[in-house]
N, C-alpha and C positions, 0 to 999 in steps of 0.2 A: 513479583509475579513469574510462574513456571510459562515462559514461551511455548512448552508443547500443550500445553488447555486450550491455547488459542489453536494454534496448529491442527490438533487433533481432528477440527470442525471444516479443515480446508482440504479439500481434496488433494492429493500429493502431488497430481498432473499438473493442477493448476498452479502451483507452488512459481513455476517459472515465469507466469505472469505477475509475480510479486513481485521478483526481480525487474521485470520491464517496468514495472509503476513507480517503483522506486530510483531507478532511471530517469523516467518520465520526468519525477517530482524534482528530481537534482539540476538536470538540463532546463526546466523551467527556471528555476530558482536562478541559475547562472549568466538567463538571457539579459542583456541590459535593457534590452526596450520592453521586458514583462516587470510593470512594478506593482504588481496585485500579489504578493506571495499570500495573503489570505486565502487568495481562490486557489490554489495549489491543489487542499485535500477535496474542493468541490470537483476540480479538472480530473483529478485520480478518480473519484468514486465515479463520475460519470464515464471516462474510459474503461474502467472495470466492469461498470456494469454491463457495458455494451460487449465487450472484448470476452467476458468470461462464456454467456450464452454461444455467443458465436465460434469461440475453441471449443466447448464443450460438443457442440453440433458438427462443425467441418472437420475438425484434429480426430476426437474421440470418437466419432460416427455415433453418439449415443441416440436412443429412441425413448418414447414418443417426443415429439416436439415440445409442448406445452408443460410438462416435467422437467425437461431442459433448461427452459426459458427461467422457468421461476426458478430452480434450483442455481442456475447458473449467475441470476441476480443476486440471489443471498450470497453465492460466493463471493462475488464482485465486491459487495459491500464490507465483507469478511476481510476479503485482500485490501481493499483501498484503507481499512482502517488498520489493518495489519502493517500496510507501510507505512502510515502516519503515524503510528504509535512505535515503531522501530526509529522514522527519524527523530521522533521527539526523544524515546531515549540515551541516542548516539547524543544529542546535542545536550542533553541533561549532563550527561557523565561527562564529556567533554569541559563543556563550559562551564558549568557549576563546578568542577576541578578548578579551572583557570579562578571564577571569582574566589573561590575558597581559599586559594594558595595566597592571591593578592590580597586578604582580609587578615590572614594569620602574619604576614608579613608588614602591614601597616600598622 
């Protein structure tokens, strides 16, 4: 799947939040006290749905508020999905190659 199809729907100025979300997910995964890895996508979704409208209102100075909140929430869902999708693609590419290599050797 071509990633440009997905990124065409996300405002380019919000892609920096995608980096922040990916880093937050990686940080949560590395915390020894955080045992619920299944909750990471839900946490990223919540953070993203809150941060995107706030970013659009405060940093980009967009008006009117109602449209920005709705658009920001949609952008937040897309960004969270993109981060989780990117993480899964990386895991599949790295882990699957290791497993495939072990299967061919054994």
